[in-house]
C-alpha positions as a Markdown table, in Angstrom:
| # | Residue | x | y | z |
|---|---|---|---|---|
| 1 | Met | -9.2 | 30.3 | -4.7 |
| 2 | Ala | -9.1 | 28.5 | -8.0 |
| 3 | Lys | -12.4 | 27.8 | -9.7 |
| 4 | Leu | -13.5 | 24.2 | -9.9 |
| 5 | Gly | -13.9 | 22.7 | -13.4 |
| 6 | Lys | -17.3 | 21.3 | -14.4 |
| 7 | Arg | -16.1 | 17.7 | -13.7 |
| 8 | Ala | -14.7 | 18.5 | -10.3 |
| 9 | Lys | -17.8 | 20.5 | -9.4 |
| 10 | Ser | -20.1 | 17.8 | -10.4 |
| 11 | Ala | -18.2 | 15.2 | -8.4 |
| 12 | Arg | -18.2 | 17.5 | -5.3 |
| 13 | Glu | -22.0 | 17.9 | -5.6 |
| 14 | Ala | -22.5 | 14.1 | -6.0 |
| 15 | Phe | -20.5 | 13.5 | -2.8 |
| 16 | Ala | -22.0 | 16.4 | -0.8 |
| 17 | Gly | -23.6 | 15.3 | 2.5 |
| 18 | Lys | -22.6 | 11.6 | 2.1 |
| 19 | Glu | -20.6 | 10.1 | 4.8 |
| 20 | Asp | -20.2 | 6.8 | 6.8 |
| 21 | Leu | -21.4 | 4.8 | 3.8 |
| 22 | Thr | -21.1 | 1.1 | 3.4 |
| 23 | Val | -18.1 | -0.1 | 1.5 |
| 24 | Glu | -20.4 | -1.1 | -1.4 |
| 25 | Glu | -22.1 | 2.3 | -1.5 |
| 26 | Ala | -18.7 | 4.2 | -1.4 |
| 27 | Val | -17.3 | 2.1 | -4.2 |
| 28 | Ser | -20.4 | 2.6 | -6.4 |
| 29 | Leu | -20.3 | 6.4 | -5.7 |
| 30 | Ile | -16.6 | 6.7 | -6.6 |
| 31 | Lys | -16.9 | 4.5 | -9.8 |
| 32 | Ser | -19.9 | 6.4 | -11.1 |
| 33 | Asn | -18.2 | 9.8 | -10.6 |
| 34 | Ser | -14.8 | 8.9 | -12.1 |
| 35 | Lys | -14.6 | 10.8 | -15.4 |
| 36 | Thr | -10.9 | 11.0 | -16.1 |
| 37 | Lys | -9.3 | 9.7 | -19.3 |
| 38 | Phe | -7.0 | 7.3 | -17.3 |
| 39 | Asp | -7.8 | 4.4 | -15.0 |
| 40 | Glu | -7.7 | 6.0 | -11.6 |
| 41 | Thr | -6.5 | 4.1 | -8.5 |
| 42 | Ile | -8.9 | 3.6 | -5.6 |
| 43 | Glu | -7.1 | 4.8 | -2.5 |
| 44 | Ile | -7.9 | 4.1 | 1.1 |
| 45 | Ala | -6.8 | 6.2 | 4.1 |
| 46 | Met | -7.3 | 4.9 | 7.7 |
| 47 | Asn | -6.9 | 7.2 | 10.7 |
| 48 | Leu | -5.8 | 5.0 | 13.6 |
| 49 | Gly | -5.7 | 5.7 | 17.3 |
| 50 | Val | -1.9 | 5.1 | 17.6 |
| 51 | Asp | 1.3 | 7.1 | 18.0 |
| 52 | Pro | 3.9 | 5.4 | 15.8 |
| 53 | Arg | 6.6 | 7.3 | 17.6 |
| 54 | His | 6.2 | 4.6 | 20.3 |
| 55 | Ala | 7.5 | 1.2 | 19.4 |
| 56 | Asp | 4.6 | -0.6 | 21.0 |
| 57 | Gln | 2.1 | 1.4 | 18.8 |
| 58 | Met | 3.7 | 0.9 | 15.4 |
| 59 | Val | 1.3 | -0.5 | 12.8 |
| 60 | Arg | 3.1 | -2.4 | 10.0 |
| 61 | Gly | 2.3 | -5.3 | 7.9 |
| 62 | Val | 1.5 | -6.8 | 4.5 |
| 63 | Val | -1.6 | -8.1 | 2.8 |
| 64 | Gly | -2.2 | -9.9 | -0.5 |
| 65 | Leu | -5.1 | -8.3 | -2.2 |
| 66 | Pro | -7.3 | -11.1 | -3.6 |
| 67 | Asn | -7.8 | -9.3 | -6.9 |
| 68 | Gly | -4.5 | -7.6 | -7.2 |
| 69 | Thr | -3.8 | -3.8 | -7.4 |
| 70 | Gly | -4.1 | -3.3 | -11.1 |
| 71 | Lys | -0.6 | -1.8 | -11.0 |
| 72 | Thr | 2.6 | -3.2 | -12.3 |
| 73 | Thr | 5.1 | -3.5 | -9.5 |
| 74 | Arg | 8.8 | -3.2 | -10.2 |
| 75 | Val | 10.9 | -5.3 | -7.8 |
| 76 | Ala | 14.5 | -5.0 | -6.9 |
| 77 | Val | 16.4 | -7.8 | -5.2 |
| 78 | Phe | 19.7 | -7.7 | -3.3 |
| 79 | Ala | 21.2 | -11.2 | -3.7 |
| 80 | Arg | 24.2 | -13.1 | -5.0 |
| 81 | Gly | 24.8 | -16.3 | -6.8 |
| 82 | Pro | 22.0 | -18.9 | -6.9 |
| 83 | Lys | 19.6 | -16.6 | -5.0 |
| 84 | Ala | 20.2 | -13.9 | -7.6 |
| 85 | Asp | 19.4 | -16.4 | -10.3 |
| 86 | Glu | 16.2 | -17.4 | -8.5 |
| 87 | Ala | 15.1 | -13.8 | -8.2 |
| 88 | Gln | 15.6 | -13.2 | -11.9 |
| 89 | Ala | 13.8 | -16.4 | -12.8 |
| 90 | Ala | 10.9 | -15.3 | -10.7 |
| 91 | Gly | 10.6 | -12.0 | -12.6 |
| 92 | Ala | 12.6 | -9.5 | -10.5 |
| 93 | Asp | 13.2 | -6.3 | -12.5 |
| 94 | Ile | 16.5 | -5.5 | -10.9 |
| 95 | Val | 19.0 | -7.9 | -9.2 |
| 96 | Gly | 22.3 | -6.9 | -7.7 |
| 97 | Ala | 24.6 | -6.3 | -4.7 |
| 98 | Glu | 27.2 | -3.6 | -4.4 |
| 99 | Asp | 26.3 | -2.3 | -7.9 |
| 100 | Leu | 22.7 | -1.9 | -6.9 |
| 101 | Met | 23.7 | -0.2 | -3.7 |
| 102 | Glu | 25.8 | 2.3 | -5.7 |
| 103 | Ala | 23.0 | 2.9 | -8.1 |
| 104 | Ile | 20.6 | 3.8 | -5.3 |
| 105 | Gln | 23.2 | 6.0 | -3.6 |
| 106 | Gly | 23.5 | 7.8 | -6.9 |
| 107 | Gly | 19.8 | 8.5 | -7.0 |
| 108 | Thr | 18.5 | 5.7 | -9.2 |
| 109 | Ile | 15.4 | 4.2 | -7.5 |
| 110 | Asp | 13.5 | 2.6 | -10.3 |
| 111 | Phe | 11.5 | 0.1 | -8.3 |
| 112 | Asp | 8.4 | -0.2 | -6.0 |
| 113 | Arg | 9.5 | -3.0 | -3.7 |
| 114 | Cys | 12.9 | -4.0 | -2.4 |
| 115 | Ile | 13.8 | -7.6 | -1.3 |
| 116 | Ala | 17.0 | -8.9 | 0.2 |
| 117 | Thr | 18.5 | -12.1 | 1.4 |
| 118 | Pro | 19.7 | -11.9 | 5.1 |
| 119 | Asp | 23.4 | -12.0 | 4.1 |
| 120 | Met | 22.9 | -8.8 | 2.1 |
| 121 | Met | 21.6 | -6.7 | 4.9 |
| 122 | Pro | 25.1 | -5.2 | 5.8 |
| 123 | Ile | 25.1 | -3.7 | 2.4 |
| 124 | Val | 21.3 | -2.7 | 2.4 |
| 125 | Gly | 21.8 | -1.2 | 5.9 |
| 126 | Arg | 23.9 | 1.5 | 4.4 |
| 127 | Leu | 20.8 | 2.7 | 2.4 |
| 128 | Gly | 18.5 | 3.1 | 5.4 |
| 129 | Lys | 18.4 | 6.9 | 5.1 |
| 130 | Ile | 17.4 | 6.6 | 1.5 |
| 131 | Leu | 15.1 | 3.6 | 1.4 |
| 132 | Gly | 13.5 | 4.1 | 4.9 |
| 133 | Pro | 11.6 | 7.4 | 4.2 |
| 134 | Arg | 10.3 | 5.8 | 1.0 |
| 135 | Asn | 9.0 | 2.7 | 2.9 |
| 136 | Leu | 11.3 | 0.6 | 0.7 |
| 137 | Met | 13.7 | -0.8 | 3.3 |
| 138 | Pro | 13.6 | -4.6 | 3.4 |
| 139 | Asn | 12.2 | -5.9 | 6.6 |
| 140 | Pro | 11.7 | -9.5 | 7.8 |
| 141 | Lys | 8.4 | -8.6 | 9.5 |
| 142 | Val | 6.8 | -8.0 | 6.0 |
| 143 | Gly | 8.7 | -10.8 | 4.3 |
| 144 | Thr | 11.1 | -8.7 | 2.3 |
| 145 | Val | 14.2 | -10.1 | 4.1 |
| 146 | Thr | 14.1 | -13.7 | 3.2 |
| 147 | Met | 16.0 | -16.6 | 1.7 |
| 148 | Asp | 12.9 | -17.5 | -0.4 |
| 149 | Val | 13.4 | -14.6 | -2.8 |
| 150 | Ala | 11.4 | -16.3 | -5.6 |
| 151 | Gln | 8.3 | -16.4 | -3.5 |
| 152 | Ala | 8.8 | -12.9 | -2.3 |
| 153 | Val | 9.1 | -11.6 | -5.9 |
| 154 | Thr | 6.0 | -13.6 | -6.9 |
| 155 | Asp | 4.0 | -12.2 | -4.0 |
| 156 | Ala | 5.1 | -8.6 | -4.8 |
| 157 | Lys | 4.2 | -9.0 | -8.4 |
| 158 | Gly | 0.8 | -10.6 | -7.5 |
| 159 | Gly | -0.8 | -7.8 | -5.7 |
| 160 | Gln | 0.8 | -7.8 | -2.3 |
| 161 | Val | 0.5 | -4.5 | -0.5 |
| 162 | Gln | 2.7 | -3.3 | 2.4 |
| 163 | Phe | 1.3 | -0.8 | 4.9 |
| 164 | Lys | 2.9 | 1.3 | 7.6 |
| 165 | Ala | 1.4 | 4.0 | 9.9 |
| 166 | Glu | 2.8 | 7.4 | 9.3 |
| 167 | Lys | 3.6 | 10.0 | 12.1 |
| 168 | Ala | -0.1 | 11.0 | 12.4 |
| 169 | Gly | -1.2 | 7.4 | 12.7 |
| 170 | Val | -2.5 | 7.3 | 9.1 |
| 171 | Val | -2.2 | 4.2 | 6.9 |
| 172 | His | -2.9 | 4.6 | 3.2 |
| 173 | Ala | -2.6 | 2.4 | 0.1 |
| 174 | Gly | -4.0 | 1.8 | -3.3 |
| 175 | Val | -6.5 | -1.1 | -3.3 |
| 176 | Gly | -7.4 | -1.4 | -7.0 |
| 177 | Lys | -8.5 | 0.5 | -10.1 |
| 178 | Val | -11.7 | 2.2 | -11.0 |
| 179 | Ser | -12.1 | -0.3 | -13.9 |
| 180 | Phe | -12.3 | -3.2 | -11.4 |
| 181 | Asp | -15.7 | -4.8 | -10.8 |
| 182 | Glu | -17.4 | -3.4 | -7.7 |
| 183 | Ala | -17.4 | -6.8 | -6.0 |
| 184 | Lys | -13.7 | -7.1 | -6.6 |
| 185 | Leu | -12.9 | -3.7 | -5.1 |
| 186 | Val | -15.1 | -4.4 | -2.1 |
| 187 | Glu | -13.2 | -7.7 | -1.6 |
| 188 | Asn | -9.9 | -5.9 | -1.8 |
| 189 | Ile | -10.9 | -3.2 | 0.6 |
| 190 | Arg | -12.2 | -5.6 | 3.2 |
| 191 | Ala | -9.0 | -7.6 | 2.9 |
| 192 | Phe | -6.9 | -4.5 | 3.5 |
| 193 | Val | -9.0 | -3.3 | 6.4 |
| 194 | Gly | -8.9 | -6.8 | 7.9 |
| 195 | Ala | -5.1 | -6.9 | 7.7 |
| 196 | Val | -4.7 | -3.5 | 9.4 |
| 197 | Ser | -7.2 | -4.6 | 12.1 |
| 198 | Ala | -5.2 | -7.7 | 12.7 |
| 199 | Ala | -2.0 | -5.6 | 13.0 |
| 200 | Lys | -3.4 | -3.7 | 16.0 |
| 201 | Pro | -0.4 | -3.2 | 18.3 |
| 202 | Ala | -0.3 | -4.1 | 22.0 |
| 203 | Gly | 0.2 | -0.4 | 23.0 |
| 204 | Ala | -2.9 | 0.9 | 21.2 |
| 205 | Lys | -5.4 | 2.4 | 23.6 |
| 206 | Gly | -9.0 | 3.5 | 23.1 |
| 207 | Thr | -10.5 | 3.4 | 19.6 |
| 208 | Tyr | -8.2 | 1.8 | 17.2 |
| 209 | Met | -9.9 | 2.6 | 13.9 |
| 210 | Lys | -11.1 | 6.1 | 14.1 |
| 211 | Lys | -11.9 | 6.9 | 10.5 |
| 212 | Ile | -11.7 | 5.3 | 7.1 |
| 213 | Ala | -12.0 | 7.1 | 3.8 |
| 214 | Leu | -12.0 | 6.1 | 0.1 |
| 215 | Ser | -11.2 | 8.2 | -2.9 |
| 216 | Ser | -10.1 | 7.9 | -6.5 |
| 217 | Thr | -6.8 | 9.5 | -7.7 |
| 218 | Met | -8.4 | 12.7 | -8.8 |
| 219 | Gly | -11.7 | 12.6 | -7.0 |
| 220 | Pro | -13.1 | 13.7 | -3.7 |
| 221 | Gly | -13.1 | 11.4 | -0.7 |
| 222 | Val | -15.9 | 9.8 | 1.2 |
| 223 | Thr | -15.9 | 8.2 | 4.7 |
| 224 | Ile | -17.1 | 4.7 | 5.1 |
| 225 | Asp | -18.6 | 3.1 | 8.2 |
| 226 | Val | -15.9 | 1.5 | 10.2 |
| 227 | Val | -18.1 | -1.3 | 11.6 |
| 228 | Asn | -19.2 | -2.1 | 8.1 |
| 229 | Ala | -15.7 | -2.0 | 6.7 |
| 230 | Thr | -14.4 | -4.4 | 9.4 |
| 231 | Gly | -17.4 | -6.7 | 9.2 |
| 232 | Asn | -17.8 | -6.6 | 12.9 |
């Protein structure tokens, strides 16, 4: 087993025995123990009592974090004509149609969010096996298949976060940077947890939110109290 460095060992010791903290306590602990030379992302992982293999237990949605993510989001848009112009004017990084499809098929995926107008879905549909596993497939349920491409681009650039339960029923996302004020991180975290709570599917049985943990990119994780996180 590899030896822990001084920094990692110190962080482990600071986190030892601490669990089910309030959101405020967890954020304070993570910020005070972040010693890296780069601005780490604060990440949230939520274990949900769902089985996403069943359609009525799929958890999926989108939330606009009130203080943004601290990350620059590259946006690709499938559109033609005036809608392509609207997307470019709104700040889309890549706009195209068949040419964009071919680039993606060739292995070039230089974006974090993909948006499409409804008429482009026959083209986008051919990319399901490539974009689907990366959670990049445009979907009307999260507002990425829309005629209002300008608004969709603005939302994506402004701190909107998509979430989707993985096979084990886990939802995870970045909710800000260590450099953010504690109050802003707490606000972002509560907004994210609230959105996942509101997305509870009809088929969910028993305890919906089983466990919530926070961590920084390179740091250990700490569990937070579910009731405190949801504000219930």
